[in-house]
N, C-alpha and C positions, 0 to 999 in steps of 0.2 A: 318328920314331925307328926304326920298323920298316923303313921304306924305306931309312934310312941303314944299318941293320944288314943289310938285304938287299943293298944295294949293296956293302958291305964284304965280304960273303960271296961275292959274285959275282966276286971277284978283281980289284976295282978297275977299274971302267969309267973312263972319262976324267974329268978334273977338271971338265969342263963338266957332265957328268951329276951329279957330286957336288954341285957348286954349285947346280945347279937343284934337286936333291933337297933340299939343305940349305935353299935359299931357300923351297922349297915346304913343307918341314917347319916352318921358322920362321913362314911365313905361317899354316900350320895351327895352329902353337902360339899365334901371336898371336890367330888367330880363336878358339881354345879359351879363351885367356885372356880375350878379350872376352866370349865366351859365359859363362865363369865369373864375370866381373865383373857381366855382365848378370844371371846367375842369382843372384849374391850380392846385387845391387841388388833384384832381384825378391824374394829371400828376406827382405831387410831390410824391403822394402815389405810383404811378407806378414806379417813379424813385427809391424810397426807396425799393419797392418790387424788382425792378431790381437789386439794389445794394445788397439786401439780397440774391437774387437768384445767383448773381455773387459770393458773399462770400460763399454761400452754394456749388455752382459749384466748386469754388476753393478748398473748404474743401473736397468736394467729390473727386476732382482730386488728392489732396494731400493724402487722404486716399487710393485712387486707386493706386497711386504710391507706398505708403507704403505697400499696399497689394501685389502689383507686386514684390516688394523687398522681402517681407516675402515669397511669393510663390517661387521666385527664390532660396531663402535660403532653403526652404523646399525641392525643387526639387534637389538642390545640396546635401542636407543631405540624401534624398532618394537615389540618385545615389551612394553616398558613402556607404550607407547601402547595396545597391545591390552589389556593388563591394566587400564589406566585406563578404556578404553572398556567392558570387561566390568564393572568396578566401577560405572561410571556407569549401564550398563544395569540392573544389579541394583538400584541405588539408585532408578532410575526406576520399575522394577517394584514395589519396596517402596512408593514414593510413590503409585503408582497404587492399590495394595492399600489403603494407609492412607486415600486419598481415597474409595475405594469404601466402606470401613468407616465413615468419617465420614458419608458420604451415607446409608448404612443407619441409622446411629445417629440422624441428624437426622430421617429419616423415622419411626423408632420414637418419637422424642421428640415429633414432631408428632402422631402417633397417640395417644400418652399424653395430650398436652395436650387434644386433641379429646375423648378419652374423659372426661378430668377435667371439661371444660366441660359435656359432656352429663350427667355424673353430678351436677355442681353444679346444673344446670338442673332435673334431676329432684328433687334435694333441695329446691330452692327451691319447686318445685311441691308437693312433699309438705308443706313447711312452710306454704305457702298453704292447702292442704287442711286441715291440722290447725288452723290459725288459724280457717278458716271453720267447722270442726267445733266448735271451742271457742266461737266466737261463737254458733253455733246452740244448743249446749248451755246457754250462758249465757242466751240468750233463752228456752230451754225452762224453765230454772230460774226465771227471772223470771215466765214465764207460770204455772208451777206455783205460785209464791209468790202471784201474784195470785188464782189459783183457790183456794188455801188461805185467803187473807184473805177472799175472797168467801164461802167455806164457813164460816169462823169468824163472819163477820157474819150469815150465815144461821142458824148455830147460836145465836148470841146473840139474834137476832130470835125464833127458836123458843122459846128459854128465856124471853124476855120475854113472848111470847104465852102460854107455859105458865104463867108467874107470874100474868099477868092473868086467864087462864082459871081458875086456882086461886082467885084472889080472887073472881072472879065466881061460881065454884062454891060458895065459902063463903057468898057473899051470897045466892045463889039455891038454897036448900035444896029448893025444890019441883021443881027440874029436875035431880035427882041422877043419874038414869040417863043423860040426855043429856050431863051434865057428865062422868060417868064414861067414857062412850064417847069424848067429845072428848079427855079426859085420856089415855085409852089410845092414841088416834090420835096425840096430841101426843108421848106417850112413844115410840111407834114411830117417828115422824118424827125425834125427837131421837136415837134409837139409830142410825137410818139415817144421819142427818147426821153423827153422831160417827164412824160407820164410814167414811163417805166422806171426812171430814176426816182420819182416820187414814191412809186409803189414799192420799189426795193428799199428805199429809205424807211418807209413806214414798217415794212417787214423786219428790217434790221432793228428798228426801235422796239417793235414788239418782241423780237427775239431777245434783245437786251433786257427788256422788262421781265420776260420769262426767266432769263438767267438770274437776274437780281432776285426775283421771287424765290427761285430754287435755292439761291445762296442763303436768303433769309430763312427759308424752311430748314435748310441744313444747319444753320446757326442756332435756330430755336430748338431743333431736335438735339443738337450737341449740348446746348445749355440745359435742356431738360434731363438728358442723360447724366450730365455732371451734377446737376442739382438734385438727382434722385426723384424725378417726377414719376407719376403713375404711368406705367407702360400702356395699360388699357386705354386710358384717356388720350394719350398721345396717338395711339393707333387709330382710335375712333376719330380724332380730330383730322389726322392725315387722310383717312378713308373718306370722311365727309367732304374734305376739301377737294380730293380727287374726283369724287362723284359729282360735286357741283360743277367742276370744270368740264366734265364729260356731258352734262345736260345742256339742252338747247336753252339759250338765255331768254327766248320768247315764251315758250310754253312750260319750261322747267320740268317736262315730263319725259320727252324722248331724248335719246342720245344724239349727239352731233353726227350728221351723216354727209352733209354737203358743205362746200366752201365756195364763197364768192371770190373769184380770182382777181377781180378789180381792186378789192380792198383787203382780202385775206381773212375776213370774218367767217365764222362757221355757225351753222344752224342745223336743225333737223329738216328732213326732206318735206315733211307735211307743211311746215310753216312757210318754206320758200315756195313750194308749189301753190299754196294759197295766195301768196302775194303775186306770183306770176299770173295766176288766173284772174286776180282782181286788177291786174295791170298796175299794181303798186310796186314798181320795179326800182325801188331805192333800198339800199342796205339799211336795216332797222337800227344798226349801231352807229354808222357814220353818215347815213343818208346819201351815200354816193350812188349814182345811177348804175344799173347793171342790166344785162339781158340774159336770156336763157342759156346762150352759149358760154356765158361767164360763170356758170354754176357747174362744178365738177363734184363727182362722188369721192368721198374720203373714207378711210377705214380706221378712224381714231380709236374705236372700242377694241378692235382686234389688236392694234398696235399696243394699246395700254395693257391688254390682257397678256400679250406675249412678253 
């Protein structure tokens, strides 16, 4: 068009030039139209491609959102799994702690059972010792009874001899002095025999009391064992009782070391020597007179320890 305008402005060249210019203009116009159509086609294709890209972007966005949701679900599932694992670890630690406590308790119970068996064995040994002691005391009582019966028979024999001698003395007036001396000797023997009989009777009574006391101890010990009494308290009670019996009844400090043979009571050497030095020669328990030759040494502590 510019060329046409230029040609018209130039004062009208020839028709040929105009036709050529018009044809060239038309050709250019056609080419421009073709280019426009091509550009329009390319624009349409670009629009279609843009629409496809928008659809693809929308699809990708939707997939991305779905992936985010799935990721959130997986994260929540993983967190729940971690919480469950933590809870399982805590429960496992608690179970291990409980198992350790149960093992310790089992060990403690086994120790208690072993201690109870040992204590029961000691109690059985103590019961056996007490039974043996009771048996020995019973035998001692029987022996003392036999001695007492023997002394009674001897006393009766002396009495019969004294009666026979009195009858012989009445029949033989000529032997008055000899009969009187024999009578005096018989009276002395009778008094000594009566004293010995009394002494052995008291010893037998003491032995019987000791045997009864040992039987009572044995019965109390058996009752405590049957009733489930405390072993330590029973042992302390028996030990205290035995210690009290080994101590001197006067000073309660020293062990019994000497025995007064006239009555059978036992004391420590210091207390008896003090009474002998003070000439207080009476038994502190029964007040029976005694002399230094009636005090003998005993070994009660060694016997008890053995």
